[in-house]
C-alpha positions in Angstrom: -8.9 -27.4 17.9 -11.1 -29.8 15.9 -9.6 -32.7 17.8 -10.8 -31.2 21.1 -14.3 -30.5 19.7 -14.5 -34.0 18.3 -13.6 -35.6 21.6 -16.4 -33.9 23.5 -19.2 -34.7 20.9 -22.3 -36.5 21.9 -24.0 -39.0 19.6 -25.7 -37.4 16.6 -29.4 -36.7 16.8 -31.5 -36.6 13.6 -35.0 -35.4 12.8 -38.0 -37.8 12.3 -37.9 -39.9 9.1 -34.1 -40.3 9.5 -32.4 -43.2 11.3 -28.8 -42.7 12.1 -26.2 -45.5 11.8 -22.6 -44.7 12.8 -19.7 -46.6 11.2 -16.1 -46.3 12.3 -12.6 -46.8 11.0 -12.1 -46.9 7.3 -15.7 -47.9 6.5 -17.1 -45.7 3.8 -20.7 -44.7 4.8 -21.6 -44.2 1.1 -20.7 -47.8 0.3 -22.4 -49.0 3.4 -25.6 -47.1 2.6 -25.6 -48.6 -0.9 -25.2 -52.1 0.5 -27.9 -51.5 3.0 -30.2 -50.2 0.3 -29.6 -53.3 -1.9 -30.4 -55.5 1.0 -33.6 -53.7 1.6 -33.3 -51.1 4.4 -35.9 -48.5 5.1 -35.7 -45.1 3.4 -34.2 -42.5 5.6 -31.3 -44.5 6.8 -28.4 -42.0 7.4 -25.0 -43.7 7.6 -22.2 -41.5 8.9 -18.5 -41.6 9.8 -17.2 -38.6 11.5 -13.4 -38.4 12.3 -11.3 -35.4 13.4 -10.3 -34.8 9.8 -13.3 -35.6 7.7 -17.1 -35.8 7.8 -18.7 -38.4 5.6 -22.4 -39.4 5.5 -25.0 -40.8 3.1 -28.8 -41.0 3.1 -30.9 -43.7 1.5 -34.0 -42.6 -0.4 -36.8 -44.6 -1.9 -38.1 -42.5 -4.8 -41.6 -42.9 -6.1 -40.9 -41.1 -9.4 -38.6 -41.8 -12.4 -35.0 -41.3 -11.7 -34.5 -38.1 -13.6 -37.2 -36.5 -11.4 -35.9 -38.1 -8.2 -32.5 -36.4 -8.8 -34.1 -33.4 -7.0 -33.1 -35.3 -3.8 -29.5 -34.7 -4.7 -30.2 -30.9 -5.1 -31.9 -30.9 -1.7 -28.9 -32.5 -0.1 -26.6 -29.9 -1.6 -28.7 -26.9 -0.7 -29.3 -28.5 2.7 -25.5 -28.6 3.3 -25.1 -25.0 2.2 -27.8 -24.0 4.6 -26.3 -26.0 7.4 -22.8 -24.7 7.1 -24.1 -21.2 6.5 -25.9 -21.4 9.9 -22.9 -22.6 11.8 -19.9 -20.9 10.1 -18.8 -17.3 10.4 -20.9 -15.0 8.3 -18.1 -14.2 5.8 -17.8 -17.9 4.7 -19.3 -18.5 1.3 -20.5 -21.9 0.2 -21.2 -22.8 -3.5 -22.0 -26.0 -5.4 -20.8 -27.5 -8.6 -23.2 -29.2 -11.0 -21.4 -32.5 -10.7 -21.5 -32.5 -6.9 -18.5 -30.4 -5.9 -18.8 -28.4 -2.7 -16.8 -25.1 -2.6 -16.0 -23.0 0.5 -14.7 -19.5 -0.2 -14.0 -20.5 -3.8 -12.0 -23.7 -3.3 -13.3 -27.3 -3.2 -13.7 -28.6 0.3 -15.8 -31.7 -0.4 -18.2 -33.4 -2.8 -21.7 -34.9 -3.1 -21.9 -38.5 -4.3 -24.9 -40.3 -5.7 -25.8 -43.8 -6.8 -29.1 -45.6 -7.7 -30.3 -49.1 -8.2 -31.1 -48.4 -11.9 -29.3 -45.7 -14.0 -32.2 -45.5 -16.5 -33.5 -41.9 -16.2 -37.1 -43.1 -17.1 -37.2 -46.0 -14.6 -38.3 -45.7 -11.0 -35.3 -46.9 -9.0 -35.7 -49.1 -5.9 -33.3 -46.8 -4.1 -31.2 -43.7 -4.4 -28.3 -42.9 -2.1 -26.8 -39.4 -1.7 -23.6 -38.9 0.2 -21.4 -36.0 1.3 -17.7 -35.9 2.0 -16.3 -32.8 3.7 -12.7 -32.2 4.6 -12.3 -30.8 8.1 -8.5 -30.7 8.0 -6.2 -30.5 4.9 -6.0 -33.6 2.8 -3.4 -34.6 0.2 -2.5 -31.8 -2.2 -4.3 -29.3 0.0 -2.1 -30.2 2.9 1.1 -29.6 1.0 -0.2 -26.5 -0.7 0.3 -27.9 -4.1 -3.3 -27.3 -5.2 -4.8 -23.9 -4.1 -8.1 -25.0 -5.5 -8.5 -27.5 -2.6 -9.3 -26.5 0.9 -10.9 -27.6 4.2 -13.1 -26.1 6.8 -10.3 -25.3 9.2 -8.4 -23.4 6.5 -11.5 -21.3 5.8 -12.1 -20.2 9.4 -14.5 -23.0 10.3 -12.3 -24.8 12.8 -14.8 -24.2 15.6 -17.7 -25.8 13.7 -18.6 -29.0 15.3 -18.7 -31.8 12.7 -21.5 -33.6 14.6 -23.6 -30.4 14.8 -22.9 -29.8 11.1 -24.1 -33.4 10.3 -27.3 -32.9 12.3 -27.9 -29.5 10.7 -27.4 -31.0 7.3 -30.1 -33.6 8.0 -32.6 -31.0 9.2 -32.1 -28.6 6.3 -32.2 -31.4 3.8 -35.4 -32.7 5.2 -36.9 -29.2 5.0 -36.1 -29.0 1.3 -37.3 -32.5 0.6 -40.7 -31.7 2.2 -40.8 -28.4 0.2 -40.4 -30.2 -3.1 -42.9 -32.9 -2.2 -45.6 -30.4 -1.2 -45.0 -27.3 -3.4 -42.9 -28.6 -6.3 -39.4 -27.6 -7.3 -39.7 -23.9 -8.1 -38.3 -22.7 -4.8 -35.4 -25.1 -4.8 -34.6 -24.2 -8.4 -34.4 -20.5 -7.6 -32.3 -21.1 -4.5 -29.9 -23.6 -6.2 -29.3 -21.3 -9.1 -27.9 -18.7 -6.7 -25.4 -21.3 -5.4 -24.3 -23.2 -8.5 -21.0 -22.1 -10.1 -20.1 -21.3 -13.7 -23.5 -20.6 -15.2 -22.8 -18.5 -18.3 -19.1 -19.7 -18.3 -17.2 -21.9 -20.6 -16.4 -25.2 -18.8 -14.9 -28.6 -19.3 -16.4 -31.6 -17.6 -16.2 -35.3 -17.9 -19.4 -37.0 -19.1 -19.5 -40.8 -19.3 -15.7 -40.9 -19.3 -15.3 -38.3 -22.1 -14.1 -34.7 -21.6 -16.8 -32.3 -22.8 -16.4 -28.5 -23.3 -19.0 -25.8 -23.8 -20.8 -22.9 -22.2 -23.0 -23.8 -19.2 -26.3 -22.1 -20.1 -28.4 -23.3 -17.2 -30.6 -26.3 -16.4 -33.9 -27.9 -17.4 -36.7 -28.7 -15.0 -34.9 -31.8 -13.8 -31.6 -30.0 -13.2 -30.0 -31.4 -16.4 -27.2 -29.2 -17.7 -27.8 -27.2 -20.9 -24.4 -27.0 -22.5 -23.9 -24.9 -25.6 -21.1 -25.8 -28.1 -21.1 -23.5 -31.1 -24.7 -23.2 -32.4 -25.8 -26.4 -30.7 -27.2 -26.8 -27.2 -26.9 -30.2 -25.6 -28.8 -31.5 -22.6 -26.7 -33.5 -20.1 -29.0 -35.3 -17.6 -27.9 -35.2 -14.0 -28.1 -38.9 -14.0 -24.7 -38.9 -15.8 -23.3 -38.0 -12.4 -24.4 -41.3 -10.8 -21.9 -43.8 -9.6 -22.7 -47.5 -10.4 -24.8 -48.6 -7.4 -24.5 -52.3 -8.5 -20.8 -52.2 -8.0 -20.9 -51.1 -4.4 
């Protein structure tokens, strides 16, 4: 069914401030966006690669704030995706987010958010920031064989009729709405909305930070969405910048 929908898609249409650039084959739009950003492309470039089994896309941002504050763009992209799929999927489909970029559909992971910046220093103003999404439309790897019930895809969750191109367009529109909201009215609204979507607040979790496994209770986030992780009597702040991939290596 997804194959048929894919075949009759028209080219994607994006809102003002976004410029679409389609790539094909095995080209990773996230890597392509990072390369374009390093060369010096304009902000708002949206590189995408939509195939019958996967939707991948990435947006180039040009922050005018220190990186730790600019990470709000990543939250806007995550919330924007939840809004987009929520508008197109059946009403019973639930979409949640993980603090490190995981995208969950009906409780299982169906994709992820990726992020890279020109400079990983939280206090520095980066030349560019790239945020990407990867969404499985059909089963991949362990999900396909049923070996990992924690992995899923849109088709397996009743979203086989959702057009990947329409989902991509909707993601861009909803993301732009949240970006405009944070620029004009601050981050209070997106903080409140995101807290209703993020998983595991109040729960004991284990995550990898700078290559090291870290366990504690996820207490919440600070004003820049850094994780407050309590271990025993100590509470540690883990900046969201630890989730960045190395943009210089792209």
